[in-house]
C-alpha positions as CSV (number, residue, x, y, z in Angstrom):
1,X,-7.4,-15.5,0.1
2,X,-4.8,-14.6,2.7
3,X,-1.9,-12.2,2.1
4,X,0.9,-13.5,0.0
5,X,3.7,-14.3,2.4
6,X,6.5,-13.7,-0.1
7,X,5.0,-10.2,-1.0
8,X,4.5,-9.4,2.7
9,X,8.2,-10.2,3.4
10,X,9.4,-8.3,0.4
11,X,7.4,-5.2,1.5
12,X,8.7,-5.6,5.1
13,X,12.3,-5.8,4.0
14,X,12.0,-2.8,1.7
15,X,10.5,-0.6,4.4
16,X,13.0,-1.6,7.1
17,X,16.0,-1.3,4.6
18,X,15.1,2.4,4.3
19,X,15.6,2.9,8.0
20,X,12.0,3.6,8.8
21,X,11.6,3.3,12.6
22,X,7.8,3.7,13.0
23,X,6.3,0.7,11.2
24,X,3.3,-1.2,12.5
25,X,1.7,-4.2,10.8
26,X,-2.1,-4.7,10.8
27,X,-4.5,-7.2,9.3
28,X,-6.6,-5.2,6.9
29,X,-8.0,-5.4,3.3
30,X,-7.6,-9.2,3.2
31,X,-3.9,-8.9,3.9
32,X,-1.2,-7.2,6.0
33,X,-1.0,-3.5,6.0
34,X,2.1,-1.6,6.9
35,X,1.4,1.6,8.8
36,X,4.2,4.1,8.7
37,X,4.0,6.9,11.3
38,X,0.5,5.8,12.2
39,X,-0.8,6.0,8.6
40,X,-1.6,3.2,6.2
41,X,1.1,3.2,3.5
42,X,1.2,-0.2,1.7
43,X,-0.5,-3.5,2.0
44,X,0.1,-7.0,0.8
45,X,-3.3,-8.1,-0.3
46,X,-3.6,-11.5,-2.0
47,X,-1.0,-11.2,-4.8
48,X,-1.3,-7.5,-5.2
49,X,0.1,-4.5,-3.3
50,X,-2.3,-1.8,-2.2
51,X,-0.5,1.5,-2.3
52,X,-1.6,4.8,-0.8
53,X,-0.3,7.2,-3.4
54,X,-2.4,10.3,-3.0
55,X,-3.7,12.5,-5.9
56,X,-1.3,10.7,-8.4
57,X,-3.7,7.7,-8.2
58,X,-5.5,9.1,-11.3
59,X,-2.3,9.0,-13.3
60,X,-1.4,5.6,-11.9
61,X,-4.7,4.1,-13.2
62,X,-3.4,4.6,-16.7
63,X,-0.6,2.1,-16.1
64,X,-1.2,-1.5,-17.2
65,X,-1.4,-3.8,-14.1
66,X,-2.7,-1.0,-11.8
67,X,-6.3,-0.7,-10.8
68,X,-8.3,1.5,-8.4
69,X,-9.7,0.5,-5.1
70,X,-13.4,0.1,-4.9
71,X,-15.0,0.1,-1.4
72,X,-18.8,-0.3,-0.9
73,X,-19.3,0.2,-4.6
74,X,-17.4,3.5,-4.8
75,X,-13.9,4.3,-6.0
76,X,-11.6,5.2,-3.2
77,X,-9.3,8.0,-4.1
78,X,-5.6,8.0,-3.2
79,X,-5.3,4.1,-3.3
80,X,-4.3,1.7,-6.1
81,X,-3.7,-2.0,-6.4
82,X,-0.6,-2.9,-8.2
83,X,-0.7,-6.3,-9.8
84,X,1.9,-9.1,-9.6
85,X,3.0,-8.6,-13.3
86,X,4.2,-5.1,-12.3
87,X,5.7,-6.1,-9.0
88,X,7.8,-8.9,-10.5
89,X,10.3,-6.2,-11.7
90,X,12.5,-4.9,-8.8
91,X,12.6,-1.4,-10.3
92,X,8.8,-1.2,-10.5
93,X,8.4,-2.7,-7.0
94,X,10.8,-0.1,-5.5
95,X,9.0,2.7,-7.5
96,X,5.7,1.9,-5.8
97,X,7.2,1.6,-2.3
98,X,8.9,4.9,-2.8
99,X,5.7,6.6,-4.2
100,X,3.7,5.4,-1.2
101,X,6.4,6.5,1.3
102,X,6.6,9.9,-0.4
103,X,2.8,10.5,-0.1
104,X,2.8,9.1,3.5
105,X,4.6,12.3,4.6
106,X,1.5,14.3,3.6
107,X,-1.2,11.7,4.3
108,X,-3.6,12.2,7.3
109,X,-3.9,9.4,9.8
110,X,-7.4,7.9,10.2
111,X,-9.4,9.0,13.2
112,X,-9.3,6.2,15.7
113,X,-12.7,4.9,16.9
114,X,-13.5,5.5,20.5
115,X,-14.3,2.6,22.7
116,X,-17.9,2.4,23.7
């Protein structure tokens, strides 16, 4: 299923409204990811938002409507999917955007693959 266009636009508007200059959009994780300062921050993936929240992901998993990211059968630390029931509330939506942006300052950028 492609990215939810409404969610993608909502994320885009939230990031730009905060005055963030270095935002790049990439197709990843079955949706659109927003790279901030060259680092994956949030993604609109189907009807969920994938957030890179850092070590607080363990606490986040205790929240109803939040689930971990599984990649190749293994849990991926630092990332959580936030479901539409959580995102329907503006306060909750802004919390997850702010949490991802806060961790983005400390996150490491992925190593770019060299061309062969």
